[in-house]
C-alpha positions as CSV (number, residue, x, y, z in Angstrom):
1,M,-40.9,-24.9,9.5
2,K,-39.0,-22.4,11.9
3,K,-35.9,-24.4,11.1
4,F,-36.5,-24.6,7.4
5,L,-36.9,-20.6,7.3
6,T,-33.8,-20.5,9.2
7,T,-31.8,-22.3,6.9
8,I,-33.1,-20.6,3.9
9,S,-32.3,-17.2,5.6
10,L,-28.8,-18.5,6.7
11,A,-28.2,-19.9,2.8
12,A,-29.3,-16.6,1.4
13,F,-27.1,-14.5,3.9
14,L,-24.0,-16.6,2.9
15,L,-24.9,-16.4,-0.5
16,L,-25.2,-12.4,-0.9
17,A,-22.1,-12.1,1.4
18,H,-20.1,-14.4,-0.8
19,N,-21.3,-12.3,-4.1
20,S,-20.8,-8.8,-2.5
21,G,-17.1,-10.3,-1.5
22,A,-16.2,-11.4,-4.9
23,S,-17.5,-8.0,-6.6
24,A,-15.5,-6.1,-4.3
25,A,-12.4,-8.5,-4.8
26,S,-12.6,-8.1,-8.4
27,N,-11.4,-4.3,-8.1
28,T,-7.9,-5.4,-7.2
29,Y,-5.6,-8.0,-8.6
30,T,-2.8,-9.5,-6.2
31,V,0.4,-9.9,-8.4
32,K,1.6,-13.6,-8.5
33,K,5.4,-14.9,-9.2
34,G,5.8,-14.3,-13.1
35,D,3.3,-11.9,-13.9
36,S,3.9,-8.6,-15.6
37,L,2.0,-5.9,-16.2
38,Y,1.3,-6.6,-19.8
39,K,-0.1,-10.2,-18.7
40,I,-2.3,-8.7,-15.8
41,A,-3.7,-6.0,-18.6
42,R,-4.8,-8.7,-20.8
43,T,-6.3,-11.0,-17.9
44,T,-8.3,-8.0,-16.4
45,H,-9.1,-6.2,-20.1
46,V,-7.7,-3.1,-19.0
47,S,-4.7,-1.1,-20.7
48,I,-1.0,-1.0,-19.3
49,V,-1.5,2.8,-19.4
50,N,-4.5,2.8,-17.0
51,L,-3.1,0.3,-14.9
52,K,0.3,2.3,-14.0
53,K,-2.1,5.3,-13.5
54,W,-4.4,4.0,-11.2
55,N,-1.8,2.6,-9.3
56,N,0.6,5.5,-9.5
57,L,3.3,3.1,-11.1
58,K,6.5,4.9,-12.2
59,S,7.8,1.9,-14.0
60,D,6.9,-1.3,-15.4
61,L,8.0,-2.9,-11.9
62,I,5.8,-5.2,-10.1
63,H,6.3,-7.6,-7.2
64,P,4.6,-10.6,-5.9
65,N,1.9,-10.1,-3.4
66,Q,1.5,-6.5,-4.4
67,K,-2.1,-5.3,-4.8
68,L,-3.0,-3.4,-8.0
69,K,-6.2,-1.4,-8.7
70,V,-7.9,-3.1,-11.9
71,T,-10.9,-0.7,-12.1
72,K,-11.1,2.8,-12.6
73,P,-11.2,5.0,-9.4
74,A,-14.3,6.7,-8.7
75,A,-12.8,10.1,-8.8
76,S,-10.6,9.5,-11.3
77,K,-10.9,10.9,-15.0
78,V,-8.8,8.4,-16.9
79,T,-11.0,6.6,-19.3
80,A,-11.1,2.8,-19.2
81,T,-10.0,1.0,-22.4
82,K,-10.0,-2.7,-23.1
83,T,-7.0,-4.3,-24.5
84,S,-7.1,-6.9,-27.0
85,K,-5.2,-10.2,-27.6
86,V,-1.8,-9.3,-29.1
87,T,-3.3,-8.5,-32.5
88,T,-4.9,-5.2,-32.1
89,K,-7.9,-3.6,-33.9
90,K,-7.3,-2.3,-37.7
91,S,-9.7,0.7,-36.5
92,Q,-7.0,2.1,-34.0
93,K,-5.5,5.3,-35.0
94,A,-1.5,5.7,-35.0
95,V,-0.3,8.1,-32.4
96,K,3.2,8.0,-33.8
97,V,4.8,6.6,-37.1
98,I,8.5,6.1,-37.2
99,T,11.0,4.3,-39.5
100,V,13.3,2.0,-38.1
101,S,15.7,-0.8,-38.9
102,A,14.1,-4.3,-38.1
103,S,15.6,-7.6,-37.9
104,A,14.0,-10.8,-36.4
105,Y,15.0,-12.8,-33.3
106,T,13.7,-16.4,-32.2
107,V,13.8,-18.4,-28.9
108,N,14.6,-21.7,-30.3
109,C,18.2,-21.6,-29.0
110,A,20.3,-23.4,-26.8
111,G,20.0,-21.1,-23.7
112,C,17.1,-19.2,-24.7
113,S,14.4,-18.9,-22.1
114,G,11.7,-18.1,-24.2
115,K,10.3,-15.6,-22.0
116,T,10.1,-11.8,-22.9
117,Y,11.1,-9.0,-20.6
118,T,7.5,-8.4,-19.9
119,G,6.8,-12.0,-19.2
120,L,5.4,-13.5,-22.2
121,N,6.2,-17.0,-22.9
122,L,7.3,-17.4,-26.5
123,K,7.9,-20.9,-26.3
124,K,4.7,-21.8,-25.2
125,N,2.9,-19.1,-27.7
126,P,5.0,-19.3,-30.9
127,N,2.3,-17.3,-32.8
128,L,2.1,-14.4,-30.5
129,K,3.3,-11.0,-32.7
130,V,6.0,-9.8,-30.4
131,I,8.3,-7.2,-31.0
132,S,11.7,-6.2,-28.9
133,V,12.2,-2.6,-28.6
134,D,14.1,0.1,-27.1
135,P,11.9,1.4,-24.7
136,K,13.1,5.0,-24.7
137,V,11.7,5.1,-28.5
138,I,8.7,2.8,-28.3
139,P,7.5,2.2,-24.7
140,L,7.2,-1.4,-23.6
141,G,3.4,-2.9,-23.9
142,S,2.9,-0.6,-26.6
143,K,0.5,-1.8,-29.4
144,V,2.2,-1.6,-32.7
145,Y,1.6,-2.0,-36.4
146,V,4.8,-3.1,-38.2
147,E,5.2,-2.9,-42.1
148,G,5.4,-6.3,-43.4
149,Y,4.8,-8.2,-40.0
150,G,1.4,-7.0,-39.0
151,Y,0.0,-6.0,-35.6
152,A,2.0,-6.6,-32.6
153,V,2.8,-5.6,-29.1
154,A,6.1,-4.1,-27.8
155,A,6.7,-6.9,-25.1
156,D,10.5,-7.4,-25.3
157,K,13.8,-5.4,-25.1
158,G,17.2,-6.5,-26.0
159,S,20.8,-5.5,-25.4
160,A,21.5,-4.9,-28.8
161,I,18.2,-2.9,-29.5
162,K,19.4,0.8,-29.7
163,G,17.6,3.7,-31.0
164,K,15.1,3.3,-34.1
165,E,15.9,-0.5,-34.2
166,I,13.5,-3.2,-33.5
167,D,13.6,-7.3,-33.4
168,V,10.4,-8.8,-34.7
169,F,9.8,-12.3,-33.1
170,M,9.6,-15.3,-35.4
171,P,8.7,-18.8,-34.1
172,S,11.5,-20.5,-36.2
173,Y,15.0,-19.8,-37.2
174,K,14.4,-20.5,-40.8
175,K,11.7,-17.5,-40.7
176,A,13.9,-15.5,-38.6
177,I,16.8,-15.9,-41.5
178,Q,14.0,-15.2,-44.3
179,W,13.1,-11.8,-42.7
180,G,16.4,-10.6,-42.6
181,R,17.1,-7.0,-42.1
182,K,15.0,-4.2,-43.5
183,T,13.7,-0.9,-42.9
184,V,10.2,-0.5,-42.1
185,K,7.6,2.0,-40.7
186,V,6.2,1.0,-37.3
187,K,3.0,2.7,-36.2
188,I,2.6,3.2,-32.4
189,L,-1.0,2.8,-31.9
190,K,-3.5,4.5,-29.8
């Protein structure tokens, strides 16, 4: 009987120790090769803005093995917000509305890696709604609504995208050509 109680106590202790370690570990995220703030935000269900604030990041640059806080620090007044997938809720309010010149791009070309500047793999996820932006005008990671395109995320930047210009991602060359170039309104969402 004594061995049985000792075994049960030891098992309970190990179970509790394991659970408390998992809970403590869930407050941080260790950056892996290929990670981006956008990818981490989606995985941990927090906004890129909060990740940057909680970790005092001045840019989107992160490094493998870097530890990031993924929960609201106790003393912080930052409000946690859940990120949705690339599509956003229609109830979100526009922080800013700008008129831009919009062209389209695809990753189905020779030499195209298919990865956005923020690390999204568009070849593996051809149905994602992504726009390429000038980060000085629309910050990377911003959720947006593009007239005629829909809800998307600003997850890429291009060398030809300067000022009030965007590229919308299309899964095929044919659809990119059909889009052409147009002037559209972009709502940057809260």
